[in-house]
VMD Tcl script that draws the C-alpha trace (Angstrom):
set ca {
  {-16.39 15.45 -2.55}
  {-14.68 14.47 0.38}
  {-12.01 11.60 0.13}
  {-10.09 10.15 3.12}
  {-6.98 7.76 2.45}
  {-5.50 5.64 5.71}
  {-3.10 2.59 5.57}
  {-1.65 -0.28 7.71}
  {-4.28 -0.15 10.37}
  {-3.42 -3.70 11.31}
  {-6.56 -4.54 13.28}
  {-5.22 -7.72 14.13}
  {-2.03 -6.29 15.78}
  {-3.71 -3.25 17.30}
  {-6.83 -5.39 18.64}
  {-7.15 -3.46 21.95}
  {-9.34 -0.79 19.51}
  {-12.48 -1.24 17.94}
  {-11.29 -0.01 14.62}
  {-15.27 -0.46 13.25}
  {-16.15 1.94 15.87}
  {-13.17 4.43 15.52}
  {-13.34 4.72 11.49}
  {-17.21 5.27 11.58}
  {-16.61 8.21 13.99}
  {-13.79 9.36 11.80}
  {-15.69 9.01 8.76}
  {-18.59 10.83 10.60}
  {-16.42 13.74 12.02}
  {-14.58 14.44 8.58}
  {-17.66 14.29 6.56}
  {-16.17 12.00 4.32}
  {-17.99 10.63 1.14}
  {-15.06 8.20 0.24}
  {-12.52 6.02 2.56}
  {-9.90 4.57 0.82}
  {-7.69 1.52 2.42}
  {-4.13 1.37 1.15}
  {-3.71 -2.22 2.25}
  {-2.39 -3.87 5.57}
  {-5.78 -3.29 7.24}
  {-5.14 -7.32 8.57}
  {-3.13 -10.01 8.12}
  {-5.10 -11.67 5.39}
  {-7.33 -10.60 2.54}
  {-10.46 -12.47 4.19}
  {-10.12 -10.80 7.66}
  {-9.55 -7.15 5.68}
  {-12.60 -7.95 3.29}
  {-15.00 -8.62 6.39}
  {-13.66 -5.44 7.92}
  {-14.52 -3.69 4.65}
  {-17.95 -5.39 4.50}
  {-18.86 -4.16 8.06}
  {-17.33 -0.59 7.57}
  {-19.83 -0.12 4.42}
  {-22.98 -1.43 6.54}
  {-22.51 1.12 9.22}
  {-21.39 3.88 7.31}
  {-22.69 5.63 4.21}
  {-19.30 6.69 3.07}
  {-18.27 4.25 0.03}
  {-15.36 2.20 0.54}
  {-12.33 1.42 -1.99}
  {-9.34 -0.27 -1.04}
  {-5.90 -1.61 -2.88}
  {-4.30 -4.99 -1.45}
  {-0.96 -4.36 0.94}
  {1.45 -7.20 1.40}
  {-0.12 -8.70 4.87}
  {-3.17 -8.86 2.77}
  {-1.40 -11.70 0.82}
  {-0.20 -13.34 3.96}
  {-0.58 -17.23 3.91}
  {-1.06 -19.06 7.33}
  {-0.16 -22.77 7.71}
  {2.67 -22.67 5.87}
  {4.60 -26.62 6.74}
  {0.81 -28.34 5.48}
  {1.33 -26.26 2.11}
  {3.63 -26.50 -1.09}
  {5.41 -23.52 -2.29}
  {3.26 -23.62 -5.45}
  {0.20 -23.82 -3.30}
  {1.52 -20.86 -0.94}
  {2.28 -18.42 -4.26}
  {-1.30 -19.48 -5.58}
  {-3.21 -18.68 -2.44}
  {-1.19 -15.47 -1.91}
  {-2.31 -14.28 -5.53}
  {-5.68 -15.18 -4.73}
  {-5.56 -13.06 -1.94}
  {-4.15 -10.22 -3.95}
  {-6.34 -10.25 -6.64}
  {-9.63 -10.68 -4.81}
  {-8.76 -7.34 -3.19}
  {-7.14 -5.69 -6.21}
  {-10.33 -6.63 -8.59}
  {-13.09 -6.82 -6.14}
  {-16.00 -6.25 -8.17}
  {-17.28 -3.74 -5.47}
  {-14.18 -1.83 -3.42}
  {-11.21 -2.13 -5.85}
  {-10.20 1.04 -6.54}
  {-8.31 -0.22 -9.65}
  {-11.73 -1.52 -10.90}
  {-13.82 1.36 -9.83}
  {-11.28 4.68 -9.97}
  {-12.51 7.81 -8.35}
  {-13.35 10.75 -10.85}
  {-14.47 14.01 -9.62}
  {-14.51 17.32 -11.10}
  {-10.56 17.78 -11.31}
  {-9.27 14.41 -10.35}
  {-8.83 10.64 -11.64}
  {-7.94 8.15 -8.63}
  {-6.59 4.91 -9.64}
  {-4.71 2.56 -7.35}
  {-2.54 -0.47 -7.09}
  {-0.80 -2.85 -4.26}
  {2.46 -2.14 -5.72}
  {5.60 -4.60 -5.07}
  {9.44 -4.20 -4.65}
  {12.42 -4.30 -6.45}
  {15.72 -3.79 -4.55}
  {16.31 -0.40 -5.83}
  {16.14 1.29 -2.57}
  {19.08 0.11 -1.09}
  {21.39 0.49 -3.64}
  {24.10 3.11 -3.13}
  {26.03 3.34 -6.60}
  {25.11 2.02 -10.19}
  {27.52 -0.97 -9.54}
  {25.46 -2.39 -6.76}
  {24.15 -5.76 -7.60}
  {20.14 -6.00 -6.67}
  {20.43 -10.02 -7.40}
  {22.99 -9.61 -4.61}
  {20.77 -7.88 -2.65}
  {17.59 -10.26 -3.42}
  {19.61 -13.30 -2.01}
  {20.86 -11.50 0.96}
  {20.30 -13.22 4.75}
  {17.95 -10.15 5.36}
  {15.83 -11.21 2.06}
  {15.94 -14.93 3.36}
  {15.62 -15.07 6.68}
  {14.40 -11.38 8.23}
  {11.73 -9.98 5.94}
  {9.01 -12.51 6.09}
  {7.28 -11.34 2.64}
  {8.73 -13.96 0.11}
  {8.11 -16.84 2.91}
  {4.47 -16.37 3.67}
  {3.52 -14.84 0.05}
  {6.06 -16.80 -2.67}
  {6.81 -20.01 0.08}
  {10.77 -18.86 0.57}
  {11.40 -18.69 -2.97}
  {13.71 -15.80 -3.80}
  {13.33 -14.85 -7.70}
  {14.98 -11.23 -8.56}
  {13.17 -11.11 -12.19}
  {9.80 -12.46 -10.60}
  {9.76 -9.52 -7.96}
  {10.48 -7.11 -11.19}
  {8.03 -8.59 -13.41}
  {5.41 -7.49 -10.70}
  {6.27 -4.28 -10.41}
  {6.35 -3.77 -14.30}
  {2.82 -5.64 -14.31}
  {1.82 -2.84 -12.04}
  {2.99 -0.26 -14.15}
  {1.23 -1.86 -16.83}
  {-2.12 -1.70 -15.34}
  {-1.66 1.87 -14.38}
  {-0.90 3.01 -17.68}
  {-4.04 1.10 -19.06}
  {-6.03 3.07 -16.42}
  {-4.66 6.43 -17.21}
  {-5.71 5.89 -21.00}
  {-9.65 5.58 -19.92}
  {-11.71 7.88 -21.10}
  {-12.62 9.05 -17.57}
  {-8.99 10.13 -16.93}
  {-8.57 12.32 -19.97}
  {-8.25 16.16 -18.74}
  {-7.82 15.10 -15.45}
  {-5.05 15.38 -12.77}
  {-4.00 12.19 -12.00}
  {-3.70 10.57 -8.38}
  {-1.81 6.93 -7.70}
  {-2.72 5.33 -4.37}
  {-0.47 2.23 -3.62}
  {0.31 0.34 -0.43}
  {4.12 0.18 -1.47}
  {6.53 3.02 -1.79}
  {7.07 4.74 -4.95}
  {10.34 6.48 -4.24}
  {13.01 5.92 -1.38}
  {12.36 9.80 -0.48}
  {9.98 8.54 1.46}
  {11.94 6.82 3.96}
  {13.45 8.07 6.62}
  {17.00 7.59 7.48}
  {18.58 5.85 10.90}
  {22.01 5.39 12.34}
  {20.99 1.76 12.07}
  {24.24 -0.85 10.80}
  {23.07 -2.29 7.34}
  {19.82 0.14 7.29}
  {20.26 0.66 3.67}
  {19.84 -2.87 2.92}
  {16.72 -3.14 5.30}
  {14.62 -0.89 3.05}
  {14.93 -2.72 -0.05}
  {11.36 -4.16 0.35}
  {9.40 -1.09 0.96}
  {9.09 -0.40 -2.57}
  {10.61 0.70 -6.14}
  {12.38 3.63 -7.81}
  {10.75 2.39 -11.14}
  {7.06 3.43 -9.72}
  {8.51 7.31 -9.66}
  {9.94 7.12 -13.02}
  {6.74 6.24 -14.26}
  {5.11 8.74 -12.19}
  {7.35 11.72 -13.56}
  {7.09 10.64 -17.33}
  {3.15 10.67 -17.12}
  {2.55 13.85 -15.23}
  {0.85 12.33 -12.11}
  {0.38 15.07 -9.78}
  {-0.44 13.07 -6.42}
  {1.18 9.73 -5.06}
  {-0.58 8.52 -1.76}
  {1.25 5.47 -0.04}
  {1.36 3.26 2.90}
  {3.64 0.53 4.16}
  {6.66 2.15 5.60}
  {4.82 3.14 9.17}
  {6.59 6.59 8.28}
  {3.92 9.09 7.82}
  {5.20 12.20 5.91}
  {4.58 14.63 2.96}
  {7.11 15.69 0.60}
  {7.26 17.10 -2.85}
  {9.68 16.37 -5.78}
  {9.76 16.71 -9.50}
  {6.41 18.48 -9.29}
  {4.68 15.68 -7.53}
  {3.28 15.48 -4.54}
  {4.19 12.25 -2.33}
  {1.76 11.43 0.87}
  {2.32 8.49 2.88}
  {-0.41 7.70 5.17}
  {0.63 4.34 7.39}
  {-1.04 4.62 10.69}
  {1.27 1.31 12.16}
  {1.96 -0.59 15.36}
  {0.61 1.15 18.56}
  {4.50 1.19 19.70}
  {5.34 3.84 16.83}
  {2.48 6.18 17.41}
  {2.81 9.52 19.35}
  {0.18 8.62 21.51}
  {-0.85 4.85 21.85}
  {-3.79 5.26 23.83}
  {-5.63 7.76 20.89}
  {-6.35 5.69 17.77}
  {-8.73 8.42 16.92}
  {-6.43 11.36 17.10}
  {-3.64 9.28 15.32}
  {-5.94 8.52 12.51}
  {-7.28 11.93 12.07}
  {-3.78 13.38 12.06}
  {-2.49 10.60 9.56}
  {-5.45 10.50 7.23}
  {-4.78 12.67 4.10}
  {-8.17 14.22 3.10}
  {-8.91 15.16 -0.70}
  {-11.64 17.36 -1.27}
  {-12.72 18.37 -5.00}
}
mol new
graphics top color blue
foreach p $ca { graphics top sphere $p radius 0.5 }
foreach p [lrange $ca 0 end-1] q [lrange $ca 1 end] { graphics top cylinder $p $q radius 0.2 }
display resetview
């Protein structure tokens, strides 16, 4: 079985490309049996699901998905209360995470040697901490969190709640633990697919003022700690628009986020960029 993993297509932003045709060509060229999307295919779950439906009809490859933060974005914020925004974004998240046909959590991939499951992931302000005394609650209420990063506004109606963010991370970990306990996972190597980053080691460093504060919304070290305790062999993530591969404490980490065209090596070559960034697992 050949499985391809790709994240952050942002087809609504990179709209000069026909990603339905492009992905169909890549799937055929790579002879993929399954393609896994790690979120942020578009903005809003409805657009993303329409794309997955169209791709499933056009190709013979199975489609599997996990939600990204852009999948939860709510529009027309001024017309909705904070509770309405939160309910709508939660419904968007669940429509992908628990999709009857495409969900990787509901339909894990089981091969001869691998058990592959997935979540969306969230952040808990653990990446920006430089020393044990740093206060994550202070980071949660920073100017960057409140005004520069849109997630809390378009997903939670502008409500900053550090405890809620930690609960969301812990909820994800609990779902992964239950997935690992399924009979199909016994004796298999474990692979976790998620949108957010499971470790800050996947973040490139840049000489930008306050850069360590800008990375807080990229993920959580709690995922890495959980992976190490449960002997996860492979972690595949997106979100950061920083594709890379590293190995740490016996775990192989791969980031497959495509990102916006201005971040590509060749902004005119979508097929080349996807082919280069896509991770293929064959078993």
